[in-house]
N, C-alpha and C positions, 0 to 999 in steps of 0.2 A: 379851834383845838381838835375838832373831829378830823380835820384834814391831816393832822400829824399822828393820828392813831395808827398803829401797825396794821397792815392789811394781811388777811389770812389766805389770800389767793395763792395757790400753788401753781407755778408755771413750770412745766417740764421742758428742759432744754434737751435738744437732740444733738448728739455728737456723732461724727463720722469717724469710723476707725481708720487709722492710717495703715496702708498695706505695707508689706515687707517686714524684714527683721531688723531689730535694733542692732546697730553696729557695736562691735566690741570696744569698750573703753580702753582696753590694752592695745588694740590694733585698729584704730579708727581709719576710715577711708581717707584718701587724700582730698584736699580741697575742703569744701563745706561738709561737715560730718553728717549732715542731714540729707545730702543730695540723693542717696540711693532710695529714700522713701518720699521725696518731695515731688508732688505732681507738677511743680513749676520749675524744676531743675533745668538749667541751661548748660551748655558746654563749659562755660566759665566756672560753674559750680564744682565741676569735677577736678579742677586744677588749682583754683584760688580760694583760700579761706576768706569769707567776708569779715569786715571789721564791724565791731559793735558800734552802733550809732544811735543817738537820741533822735527819735522820729517825732516825738511830741513831748511836752513836759513830763518828765519822769517815766517815759515809755521808751524802751530800748529794743533794738532789733539788730540781728546780724544776718543780713540777707542781701544778695546782690540785686534783688528786685527793688530795693530802696534807692539804688543808684540810677534807676531809669526815670526819665522825666514824666 
């Protein structure tokens, strides 16, 4: 039963700020709307919007990186 007791440890998560400005929802950029701020953007991202795909059970992603082997 002790193994099931809640733990009081506090773990701080560190987050990295994403550079750039958030695109306007009224005038989004062509292709992937995130490509201006993405550190992994490829030329394809600027012209083609990625499809939403299930990459794991109940986990979805819309990124061209998921198409790479």
